[in-house]
N, C-alpha and C positions, 0 to 999 in steps of 0.2 A: 676375578677374585681368587681363583686357585693359584694364579701366578703370584698374587700378594701373599698367600699362605706360604708358598715355597720360598718367597723372599725372606720371610722370618727365619726359616731354616738356614738359609745362606747367612743371615746375620749372626745366628748362633755359631756357625762355623768360623766366621770372621773374628768374632769375639774370642773364641778359643785359640785360633791360630795366632791372633795378635797378642795373646797373653793377658787380655783384660779379664777373662773368665776362664775357668778350667772345667774339665769334664766332671770333677767333683762338685762343682757349683750347681750341677743339674739336680742333685739330691734335695737341697732345700727348696729349689723351685718346684720340684715334683711334690714335696710335702705341702707347699702352699696351694698347689693345684688340687690335690686330693682332698685336703681338709677345708679349704676356703672357696677358691674360685669355681671349681666344678660343681660343688653342691649349690652355690648361689646361682649359677647358670641353669642348672637342672630345675631348681625350684621355680625360678621366674618363668622359664620357658614352658614348663608343663602346666603351670597355673593359668597362663594366658592363652594357651593353644587349645583348641577344641579336641577332646579325646574321642578317638574312633576305636571301637572294639576290634576293628580289623587290624589295628596295630599289633595285636597278639600274633598275627601270622608272621611278622618279621622275626621275632626270636625263635619261632618254630622252624622257619627256614634256616636260621643260624645254627640251630641244634642239628638238623639233618645234614647240613653242609659240614659241620664239625665232626660228626660221627663217621660219615662216609670218608671225609678227609683223613681222619685218624687211621681208618682201615687202609686207605691208599698209601699214607705215609709209612705205616708199618710194613706194607709190602715192599716199598722202596728201600727201607732199611735192610730188609733181607736181600734184595737184589744188589744193593751197594755194599753188602757185607759189613754194615755198621752194627756195633754191639754196645751193650751197657750204657754208660752215661752219654756217649755220642748218639746212639740210637734214640734215647729219650729226648735229648736236645733237639734232634731232627724232627721228631714227631710233634713236640710242643711248638717249635718255631714255624713248622709248616702249616699248622692248623689254626693256632690262636693269633688273631691279628690285633693291631692297634686301633680297635673300634672306637675308643674314646679319644685318645691323643691325636689321631689322624682323622678318624671318622667324624667327630663332632665339628672341627673346623671346616672340613671339606663339605660336609652335609649342609652346614650353615651357608657356605659360599655358594653352593649349588642352588639351594631351595629356601634359604632363610629359615625362619622358625619352623615352618612346616617340615623341612628336611631334618632340622635339629631334633625336634621332638620324636620323630621316627627313629633317628639314630640312637637316641637315649634309650628307648624301649628295646631296640635291637641289641644294644650293647649290654645293658644291665641284666636283662632276663635271658639273653642269648649268650654272647661271648663270655661275659664276666662270670655268669653262673656256671657255664660249661668249664671254664678254666679252673675255677675254684673247686669243682667237684671232679669231673673226669680228668682234667689236667693234673690235679693232685695225685690221682690214682696212677697215671702214667709216670709222673715224676718219681713217685715212691717205688714203683716197680723197676725202673731202670736206673735210678740214682744210687750213688754209693753211700748216701747218708740216710739214717733212719730218723724220720721226723713225724711227730704226732700232730694231726690237724683236726679241726672241727669246722667242716665246710659251712654248716648252718650259721655258726657263730661268726665266721669270717664274712659271710654275706650280710647278715643283719647289722653288723657293726661297720660295714663299708660306708663311708660318708656319702658318696653319691646315691647309694641305695636308700639311705635315711632321708636324703633330700627329696628323692622321687616319691617315697611313701608319704612324707609330709605334704608335698605338693598335691598329691591325689586326695589326701584327707581334708586339706584346707582349700580345695578348689572353690567352694562356695562361701568360704568365710572371708569377711572383710579384713584386709591387711593395710595398715596405714601407708599412704603414698611415700612417706619418708623412708619407710623400711624397704619397700619395693624398689625405690630409686637407688638406695644404698646397695641392695643386692644386685641390681642391674649393673651398677658400676663395677662391683667385684666380678660379676660374670664376664664382663668385657675383657678381663685380664686373661681369660682362658686361651684364646687363639694365639696372641703374641707370645705368651709365656710358654705354652705347650711347644710351639714350633722352635722357639729359641732353645728350650731344653733339649729337644731332639737334635738340633744342630750342634749343641755342645757335646753330645755323646757319639757323633759320627766320627769314626776313625778308620781311614782306608787300610791301614796296616792290619786291621782285624781280619781281612780276607786272606792273608798269607796262609797257604797250606790248605785252605778250605774251599777254594773257588769252585772246583768241579762239583762237589757235593752240594754246596750252597746254591749253585746254579740250578741243579735238579729241584731242590727245595723251592727256589724262586718260581720255577715253571708251575709247580703245583699250587703254590700260594697265590700267585698273581694272575694265573691264567685258568687253571683247571677249576679251582674253587669258585671264582666269580662266574665262570660259565655254568657251573652247576646251579648257582643261585639264580642266574638269569633264566635257566630252563624251569626251575621250580617256581620262581616268581611269576613267569609268564602263564603258568597253569593256575595258580591259586590267588594271585593278587589282582585287585580290580582297578588300581590307579597307578599312573606312571610314577608319581612321586615315591610311592612305597617300593616299586620295582627298582628305581634308581638307588634307593638307600640299601635295599637288600643286596644288590650287586656291589655297591661301594663297600659295605661292611665286610662282605666275603673276600674282597680283593685288596684290603689295606695291608700295609707291611706287617711283618712279624711283630708281635706284642713285646714292648719293653719290659713288661712284668715277667716275661719268661726268663729274663736275666736274673731277677730276684729269685724266682723258683729254682733256677739253675744253681745259684749260690746256696740256697737253702737245702736242696736235695743232692748237692754235689754232682751235678750234670756237667757236660762239656761246655763251659761258658764261653770259651774261645769260639766254638762253632756257633753258639747262639749269637754272639756279637757279629760274626761274619754274616749270618742269615739276616739279622736286623739291618745291617748296612746294605747288603745287596738288594733286599726287597724294598728298602727305602728309596734307593736310586731307581730301581725298576718301576716302582709304583708311579713315579713322575710321568712315565709313558703309558703304563697300562690303565691307570684310573681314568684319565681323559678318553682313552680309546674305547673303553667299555661304556662310558657315558655317551659317547658319540654313536656307538653301536645301538644303544636303546632308541636313539632318535632325537 
């Protein structure tokens, strides 16, 4: 199943290289995902999957990994003598991962709905909440642009968060089968559209001039952070499925949303693009290896 997910990425690359689609076409695809397909997937999955209060441990692990990761990334920027927008770009890309775009499809491929519902809670209350709050502080501190933000407003108006809240509130309410079937069909768009969108944005030339620093970032993002999640998860989690998702979400490639933040706060977007590409390629190896390490 993970091979099939990666094949969608390859399809996106082929479509871009062949001139059928361009990198700019990823933007409307992402809009469709954020506003339609992902909310539908989240709503239907959370409603039908049994809720376990232990799911709360997954975002907690995500927060610990993110905060410790930020401290490590800050130390590396000092060691590598990175400053200003490049230092901010390094910290964001090293810590905040693609827990939705990569995490959801891979979690679903690994464990079905049981994995997906865990990834949803980990993503929205862990990574997404962290990047909207702490990530914004980092971006505003190191960026060249002055931007006013309202973290609470951004979270509560985020379509996947609204879908999760609605699913929790309506868990026991009857929903017509015609509606759930329609939402199921929309939710099935997520995996292929996400992966094709990622493939459209991958550009090898982005690595020019940034390979050395991006490689250091990749080691932190793809190896150190999932190892940290593995250690924490082994201590506090009671089921293997949750441990797998905690490690997966900590070790996914750098978050595509950091590019948007980079543009918004005038960070070094060329470096962010390099980090996204390198971690995307590296994750093809590290994600399966960590899953094998768990057993």
